[in-house]
ZAMARGU-4260 file (C-alpha; in steps of 0.2 Angstrom, whole numbers, plus 5000, padded with zeros to 4 digits):
<rodrens>
0) 5310/5155/4352 | 5318/5139/4346 | 5321/5133/4364 | 5303/5135/4367 | 5298/5125/4351
5) 5310/5111/4357 | 5302/5112/4375 | 5285/5109/4367 | 5291/5095/4356 | 5298/5087/4371
10) 5282/5089/4382 | 5271/5083/4367 | 5283/5067/4365 | 5283/5064/4384 | 5264/5063/4383
15) 5262/5054/4366 | 5274/5040/4369 | 5266/5033/4385 | 5249/5034/4376 | 5256/5024/4361
20) 5264/5012/4371 | 5249/5009/4382 | 5238/5007/4367 | 5249/4995/4359 | 5251/4985/4375
25) 5233/4985/4377 | 5230/4978/4359 | 5244/4965/4362 | 5235/4959/4378 | 5218/4959/4369
30) 5225/4948/4355 | 5233/4936/4367 | 5217/4934/4377 | 5206/4932/4362 | 5217/4919/4353
35) 5209/4902/4356 | 5219/4890/4366 | 5228/4877/4355 | 5226/4860/4362 | 5242/4851/4366
40) 5240/4832/4364 | 5238/4824/4381 | 5230/4840/4389 | 5213/4841/4396 | 5206/4849/4380
45) 5213/4834/4369 | 5216/4819/4380 | 5226/4804/4375 | 5217/4787/4378 | 5224/4771/4382
50) 5220/4754/4374 | 5211/4748/4390 | 5200/4763/4389 | 5195/4760/4370 | 5192/4741/4374
55) 5181/4746/4388 | 5171/4757/4377 | 5169/4744/4364 | 5163/4731/4377 | 5151/4744/4383
60) 5144/4746/4366 | 5144/4726/4363 | 5134/4724/4379 | 5121/4737/4373 | 5120/4728/4356
65) 5118/4711/4365 | 5105/4718/4377 | 5096/4725/4362 | 5096/4708/4353 | 5090/4700/4369
70) 5076/4713/4370 | 5082/4718/4387 | 5089/4735/4383 | 5087/4750/4372 | 5098/4760/4361
75) 5095/4778/4357 | 5091/4779/4338 | 5102/4791/4327 | 5097/4809/4328 | 5081/4812/4317
80) 5076/4794/4317 | 5065/4793/4332 | 5052/4781/4324 | 5064/4766/4323 | 5056/4750/4330
85) 5064/4737/4341 | 5066/4726/4326 | 5074/4740/4315 | 5086/4743/4329 | 5091/4725/4331
90) 5093/4725/4311 | 5105/4739/4312 | 5115/4732/4327 | 5117/4715/4317 | 5122/4724/4301
95) 5135/4734/4311 | 5141/4718/4319 | 5142/4709/4302 | 5151/4723/4294 | 5164/4723/4309
100) 5166/4705/4308 | 5168/4704/4289 | 5181/4717/4288 | 5197/4709/4283 | 5213/4716/4274
105) 5216/4706/4259 | 5235/4708/4254 | 5242/4711/4237 | 5252/4696/4231 | 5268/4699/4221
110) 5269/4691/4204 | 5283/4689/4191 | 5276/4688/4174 | 5287/4685/4159 | 5287/4695/4142
115) 5274/4690/4130 | 5262/4683/4144 | 5244/4689/4146 | 5235/4692/4162 | 5216/4691/4162
120) 5208/4697/4178 | 5191/4696/4186 | 5180/4710/4191 | 5186/4720/4206 | 5204/4714/4204
125) 5216/4727/4208 | 5235/4727/4202 | 5250/4739/4203 | 5264/4737/4189 | 5279/4738/4199
130) 5293/4735/4185 | 5293/4731/4167 | 5279/4736/4155 | 5262/4730/4149 | 5248/4736/4138
135) 5230/4735/4142 | 5219/4722/4134 | 5201/4727/4135 | 5185/4732/4125 | 5180/4750/4122
140) 5179/4755/4141 | 5197/4749/4146 | 5204/4748/4164 | 5202/4761/4177 | 5218/4769/4183
145) 5213/4774/4200 | 5229/4784/4203 | 5226/4796/4188 | 5207/4795/4189 | 5206/4789/4170
150) 5201/4775/4160 | 5215/4767/4151 | 5210/4761/4133 | 5214/4745/4124 | 5232/4745/4118
155) 5239/4759/4129 | 5253/4757/4141 | 5249/4755/4159 | 5260/4767/4171 | 5271/4760/4184
160) 5266/4761/4202 | 5248/4766/4197 | 5233/4757/4206 | 5223/4749/4192 | 5205/4742/4194
165) 5196/4729/4183 | 5178/4734/4182 | 5171/4719/4173 | 5174/4700/4170 | 5174/4701/4152
170) 5193/4697/4146 | 5200/4713/4152 | 5218/4712/4158 | 5236/4715/4152 | 5249/4710/4138
175) 5266/4711/4145 | 5279/4718/4133 | 5294/4714/4145 | 5298/4704/4160 | 5288/4712/4174
180) 5283/4712/4193 | 5265/4715/4197 | 5257/4716/4214 | 5239/4710/4212 | 5223/4705/4223
185) 5208/4697/4216 | 5205/4683/4204 | 5216/4682/4188 | 5223/4670/4175 | 5240/4671/4167
190) 5243/4663/4150 | 5260/4662/4140
</rodrens>
């Protein structure tokens, strides 16, 4: 009797194992086929472009803008704005050109400031305290600590390596409690 049970078990295993292996193989193949292709840089899905290609595309766009300005061509309006007149299109093109032409990077200027000095900055000035220590000189609204996302009130210490912004030209600035290095851009006056 036990020989017969072992024989039945063997025959069941010989049928079940191939079925399980076939189902698992099918699931593995199905998951492989359903996985979206991951684009490799430089492949047909995600091609790399050369500088000459980019320059060529910019030249084409510039030619379209020039033709539009001369009244010889047309540019398709943005989606949903089909009622733009030729004058509106020219104004938009001029604004884009002006924005591209005016964009310049204004570098930060490193500045050594001795202890006991004050710095008064104009609206829009940005600075980063690199070394030393300084306290805020300001009215009730203080200075904007862009890095921390906070307003720093009058008399409080400025954190090193935080980007700070002066929101108004109303005497806001810093009082330096030790010799300090500051990186700054925008208008300012230092007084001892």
